[in-house]
C-alpha positions in Angstrom: 0.0 0.0 0.0 1.1 3.5 -0.7 1.1 6.3 1.9 -1.9 7.9 0.1 -3.9 4.7 0.2 -3.4 4.1 3.9 -3.7 7.7 5.0 -7.5 7.3 5.5 -6.9 4.5 8.0 -5.1 6.9 10.3 -7.1 10.1 9.7 -9.5 11.3 12.4 -12.9 12.7 11.4 -14.7 15.1 13.6 -18.5 14.6 14.3 -19.8 16.9 11.5 -17.5 15.1 9.0 -18.8 11.7 10.2 -22.4 13.0 9.9 -21.7 14.2 6.3 -20.2 10.8 5.4 -22.8 8.6 7.0 -26.0 10.7 6.6 -26.7 10.2 10.3 -27.8 12.9 12.8 -25.9 13.5 16.0 -28.5 11.9 18.1 -28.7 8.8 15.8 -24.9 8.4 16.0 -24.9 8.5 19.8 -28.0 6.2 20.0 -26.1 3.7 17.8 -23.0 3.9 20.0 -25.2 2.9 22.9 -26.6 -0.1 21.0 -23.1 -1.1 19.8 -23.9 -0.5 16.1 -21.5 2.5 15.8 -18.0 2.8 17.1 -17.2 4.9 20.1 -15.3 8.2 19.5 -11.6 8.7 20.2 -10.7 11.4 22.7 -8.7 14.1 21.0 -8.6 16.4 24.0 -10.6 17.3 27.1 -13.5 18.5 24.9 -12.9 17.1 21.5 -13.6 13.7 20.0 -13.3 12.1 16.5 -13.6 8.8 14.7 -11.0 6.9 12.7 -11.8 7.4 9.0 -11.1 3.7 8.3 -13.8 2.7 10.8 -16.3 5.0 9.3 -15.5 3.7 5.8 -15.8 0.1 7.0 -19.2 0.8 8.6 -20.5 2.5 5.5 -19.3 -0.4 3.3 -21.1 -2.9 5.6 -24.3 -0.9 5.5 -24.1 -0.5 1.7 -23.6 -4.3 1.5 -26.8 -4.8 3.4 -25.3 -6.4 6.6 -27.8 -7.1 9.4 -27.7 -5.2 12.7 -26.0 -8.2 14.3 -23.3 -8.3 11.6 -22.9 -4.5 12.1 -22.6 -5.0 15.9 -20.0 -7.7 15.4 -18.1 -5.4 13.0 -18.1 -2.6 15.5 -16.8 -5.0 18.2 -14.0 -6.1 15.9 -13.1 -2.5 15.0 -13.0 -1.5 18.7 -10.9 -4.5 19.6 -8.4 -3.7 16.8 -8.2 -0.1 18.0 -7.6 -1.2 21.6 -4.9 -3.7 20.7 -3.1 -1.1 18.6 -2.7 1.2 21.6 
């Protein structure tokens, strides 16, 4: 992979960027976080959060592919586990 092709894996998107890419409202995003069908945000500072762009892209791809809520929940769990093991 080139640096350009992997850059999105390490970019952090702010909430409004995530909303624009997913089409979800703020309240829907946070409702889905509670149900485990959307990844938790990453703390960027005391009052700032964001989401890894690669996770948002993976979630969008799964939804486009028609994955079930259970499959989405399993994907989110895998994404979170991968994030935690990287740190």
